[in-house]
N, C-alpha and C positions, 0 to 999 in steps of 0.2 A: 743437184745443182743446177741451175738454169745455164745455158750458152749465153756470152755475150754475143749479139750479134753485130757481125761485121757489114758495110755499108752495101760492099757488092752483093751479098745475098738478098739485100732490098732490091737492088736494083734487078738482078736477074727473076725476083718473084713478079716484078711488077710485070716483066714480059709475058708470065705466066697466065696472068688472066684474059680473058678472051672478051672480048664486045659483050658478049651474052653473060655476064656475070650471074644472071641466075640460076643456069645450068651446072657453071662451074660452082658455084655456092651448094648446091643440091649434091653432086657429085661428092665434094671435099667432107660437105655432111654427114654422107653415108659411109664415107672410107674412116671418118674419125669415129664415128658411132661404133666401128667394127674393131677399131683398133684402141681407141680411148673412150666408151662411152660416157665417163664421168664426164669429160671436157664437153662431149656434144650435149649431153643433157642440160650442161649449165648454161652453155653458149644458147642452147635452143630455149630455156627457162627465161632467160636473162633478155633475150630479143623479143619475146612477146608481151613483156612489159616496157616497152619502148615505143615511141611513135614512127620507130622508122625499123622494126624490125630485119629488115633484111640487109639495111647497112649496118645495123648491129651486129648481126649474123656474120655480116661478111668480114666485119672487121677482128670478131673471133677468131673467124678461119685463118685471117692473113696472118695475125699475130702468131697461130699455132703454129702454120706452115713457117715463118721465118724462124720459128724456135726449131724447128723440124728441121728445117733445111741448113741452119748452121752445126745443130748435132750431125748431120750427115755429113756437111763439110770436114767436121774436125775429127769425125771418126775416120775417112778418107786421108785426111794430112796424117795422123797418125799410124795409118796403114803405110803408107808411102813416105813415114819419115820424114813429112813437110812442113815448116814452118813457114807460115805466109808473113809472118811479122818482120823476118829476117831480110 
């Protein structure tokens, strides 16, 4: 099941993206190809079919990063026995 992404995850992720999002995009796609090649191929294949392949790929990467970051936060919260909703 996919995690529900909390708003604070989005805020921290926005700060992660540098001005040169092309470099960020390439680095993230390389990382996703290593860890989850099916998703990376899907992002690539979909992006090349659009009028804005960089924007479409960046959107795919950002959604992946949101889910990944939320899953990492939940794993850490479980480890620390922390409930962010309390």
